[in-house]
Each structure stands twice: as C-alpha cells, then as structure tokens.
N, C-alpha and C positions, 0 to 999 in steps of 0.2 A: 542464138538461144537467149530467151529473156532471163533476166536475173531473178532468181527465186525470191519471193517476199520473205523478209526476215521474220522468223517466228518469235513469239513470246518465249522468254527463258524459263526453263524449269530447273533452276539451280545448276548443280555440277553436271547433270546429264547433258544439258544443252551446251555448256562450256566445253565439255569433253568432245562433243562433235566438232566444234569449231577449232579446238586445239589440234585434234586429229587431222582435220582438213588442211589447216595451215601448215602443219609439219609435213603432210603428204605432198603438198604443192612445192614446198621448199626442197624436199629431197628429189622430187621428180625434175624440177628445173635445174638443180645442181648436176643431175645425171644427164642433162640435155635430152630429156625425153618429152615428147608431146603426150597429151592425154590419150590419144589413140595408140601411141607406142606402148604406154604403160598398160592400157586396157588389153592389148593383145597378149602381153606377158602374164596377165592374171585372168585371162579368159572372160573378159567383159568388154563392153563398148567404151569408147572414149568419153561419151556423154555421162556414162555411169561414174567414171573417175571424176568428171567435173562436178557431179552431184555430191560425191564424197568431199571434194575440196571446198565446195560452197556450203558445207554443213547442211545440205538438204536431205541427204539420204544417210541412214544409220550405217556406219561401218560394220562389216561382217567379219567374224573371227577368221574365217578361211581366207578372206582377202588380206586381212592384217598380217597373217603369217606369210603370205606370198610377198607382201611388201617388205617384210623383214628379210626374206631371202634375197630379193632383188637388190635392195639397198644396203644389205649387210648391217642391219641396225641392232642386232643382238636381242631381238625380242621386244623392241620398243613399241612397235605398233600393236603387238599382241597384248602387252601390258596396259596400253591405253584403253584397249577394248575392255579388258577385265576390270581395271581400276577406275576409269573415268566414265565409260559409256554404259556399262551394264549395271551400274549402281544408280537406281532411279527411285523417285518418290512414289512410284506406282507399282502395282502387281506386275510381275515379270511378263505375264502374257499380254498385258495392256500397254506396256511402256512405249513401244514403237508406235502403236496406234495413237497414243496421246501426243507424241511429238508430231505426227503427221497431221492431226487435227489442227494444230497451231499453224500449219503451212497451207492448209486447204483453202481454196476459193469458194467451194460449195460443199456443204455437208448435208447429206440426207440420212435421217435416222428413223428407224422403226423401233418403237419401245412398247412391248406388250404388258409389262409388269410395273415398272417404275418410271418416274420422270427421269429423262436422261441426265447424266451428270452435268453437262454444260448448263442446264437450266435449273439445277437444284439450289434451294436455299440452304442456309447454314443448318437450321433446325431439322429440315427434312433429311439432309445428308447425314446428320448425326443419328437420326432415328433409323435410317437404313443401315448404317454401319453397326449400330448396336444390335439390330435385329439379326443381321447376317453373321456377325462375329461377336456373340454376347460375352465371350470369355476374354476378349482383348482388354489389356490394361487401358485405363481412361486416357492416359497420355498418348497411346498409340492411336486410339480412336480420334482424338483431337487433331493429331497430325494428318490423318487421312482426310478429315473434314477440311483442314486448311489447304491441303493439296488439291482437293476437288474444287474448292472455291477459287483458287488461283487459276486452275485450268479454265474455269468459266470466263476468265477475263479476256479470252480470245474473241469473245463476242463484242468487245468494246473497241472503239476507235475506228478510224477511217478505213483500215484494211481488214475489218472484221469479215469473216466468211458469211456467205448466205447459208442460213440454216433452215431446212425444211424438215419438220418433225411430224411423224404420224404416231399418235398415242392410242393404245388400246383403251376402250372405255373402262376397263378394270383399273387402269392407272388412276383414273379420277375418282372411282367409287370405293376403292379399298383404302381405309384410313391408314396412313403411315405416321407413327407418332400419335399425338392427340388431334382433336378436330381443329384446334387453333393452328397447329402446324400445317394441316392440310389446307385450311383456308388461306394461310399466308402463301403456301406453295402455289396454289392455283391462281391466286392473284398475281403472283410473280410471273408465271407463264403467260397469263393474259396480258399483263403490262408489256412484256417483251414483244409479244405479237402486235399489240396496238401501236407500239413505237416503230414497227417495221423492222425490228431486229431479226425476227424469225417468222416463219409461216408455220402455223400449227393446224393440223387436222386430227379429228377424233374418229377412230374406226369403231362404229357403234356395235352393240350386241346384235342389233337387227340385221347387220350385214351377213350374219351366219358365218359360214366358212370362207366367204369371199374376202380376199386380201389378207387372210391370216397367215402368219409365219410361225415357225416353231420356236424362235428365239429372237433376241435383239440383234439388230444389224445396223451398221453405219457405213455409208458409202461416201468416199471422199474424192473430189476432183481438184486438180492443180493447174496452174498456169502452164507449166512446162514439164509435166511428168504424167505418166499413165494413171488412170483411175485405180483406186484400190477399195477393197471392202473389208471391214472388220466384223466378224461374227463372234458371239459370246454366249456361253452357258455358265452354269455354276462352277466357279473356280477354274475356268479355262477360257481361252479366247484364241482366235486364229485370224491372221491377216492374209487375205487372198489377193494375189496380184495377177493370176492367170486371166488373160483377157476374156476368155470364154466364160469362166466362172463369174467374173465381175459383171459381164453383160447379163448373165442369168439373174444375178442378184438385183441388178437395176430393173429388170423386167418385173421381178417379184415386188420391188418397192413401188413401181408404177401401178401394179395391180392393187396394192394396199391403199395408195392415195386415191385411186379411182373409186374404190369401194367406200372410202371415208366420207364423212360429212364435209360439205364445203367449208372453207376457212371461216367465214363469218358465222355460220351456224355452229361450228365447232367452238368458236370463242364465246358465243352466247351460252352454250352448254357449260363450258368451263367456268364462266363468271356466275352462272346460276348456281352451280354446285358449290362454288366458293361462298356464296351468300348462305346456302343451306348449312354448310359447316359452321359459319359464323353464328347463325341463328341457334343451332344446336348447342354451341359452346356457351352462348349467353344463357340458355335455359338451364345448362348444367351448373 
C-alpha cells in the first residue's frame, strides 16, 4: 500500500488526526495486534485501521468507543474525537471534505453559483460571506476568509492536486461584491488556468439543460483510497462514498464538461468578462 501524501495542516484538526493515529498505533502494537486483528474487532478492514493510523481517514466516534473498550483506555479515544477532531475551522458539514481535498490527487468541481472556495480571492470570499451571513460579527467573517484562503494553499507546491472546474456562466456574470472585485476574481481564475494549475471550463447558457446539476459537487480521487463525492446545498453538505453513487456523480460531471465550452474558449470568455468589469469600474 502506497504511503498517503501528507496533507496541508488545518490547525488543531489535522494535529488531532495525527495524534489519534499515533496513539492508536501505539496501543495496538502494545496489545500485539495486527491491523487486520484490530479491524476484525471493530468491524472494519485492516487497511481502514491503517488509514486511521496514518491520519489519512477521519476517526469516527463509533470506532473510537470500540477502541476504548478493546484497550480499556477509559474514554481516551472518544475524548480525542470530541476535543481534537470535531473542532474545526470549517462548517461541520464541510469539515471532513476540506480535509480530504488536501489529500486528493484529482479534484473535479462543478460550481453553478459561485467561484469554488479553492479559487476564491480574499475580497471575493469576503463578499460571499457577508452576503450569505450578513449578521455575523466582522471578526467571525474575517476568520472565515482566512480559513478559506489557507485552504486554497493546497493548489501550491509540487504535490498540488489536479483541479478540473466547470463553472456555470452565471458564476461569471453575476457580480459578487463590486465590479473591481469581480474583475480581480476572474483574472485570478484565468491566471491559475494559464499557469497550468487548474483546468477551467464554462457551462454556457446556450447549452440549455445539458450538463446542468441542481447544486455544487466536488469529486475527489486519491492514490490509495476509493473516490468520494461531496455535494452541497444551503447550510448543508453530504459526503458520498458509496461506489455506485460516486460513479453516478462522475457521469454527471462528465456530462457537464462535455456540454461546456472548450478550455481555451472558456478562458477567453473569462478574460473578456474581466476586462468588461474593469472597464465598467473605470467609467464609474
């Protein structure tokens, strides 16, 4: 089994995974159990135990309680789940998906309304948060912006995942913030694509219903773990790992990118609209 790539750290959440994994491995070896032995006791595979120990997979509360029973640790693993792992800088429904994005080798995203978080600029992200949660205190909004920008760092460096994004045309044409914010955001997306960091396609209005999905969707592939899909709506999100559902989501994404404009034509549209926003801003 290949060693999982080490993900970017998201503060105490990531450290919590690693501490949990190290403690689990120590207790298992002290008990002279193999990963397969322990897996049988908690009703999962040995490779699943290995992913816990390598801090690749998020520990689950039900498994933590079983570990406490097996190793007689007085609730240690359960407390680690509650105190270290489930306290994250992201919305609860998105926290595990955020961690998985940092480990993925390939990320496919369908975004019908907003530029995806991984590609957002600071001012665009701030405008989104202010619009969605207008009553949040300013310091809370700024913390969300910092966390979003930190998450975008996974696209940097030699182990950055391949990112293929399909944007609905609405994403480009609905101003978020002022027109200067939109011009900056579209230039940022185009620059990332021109550098080869990401591949971007635009699903145009002219495609009609072809390729359209009801909400945003992120598909993630890994070196040594099954593919997963994250789907999201207002104030909720769900991680799908059932192979049949994931395959169905992949087909839907394939249809979306098949109906979208080719990459170069998409970039030309994005850059053209960025210039329009700049021109309108200058006239204002």
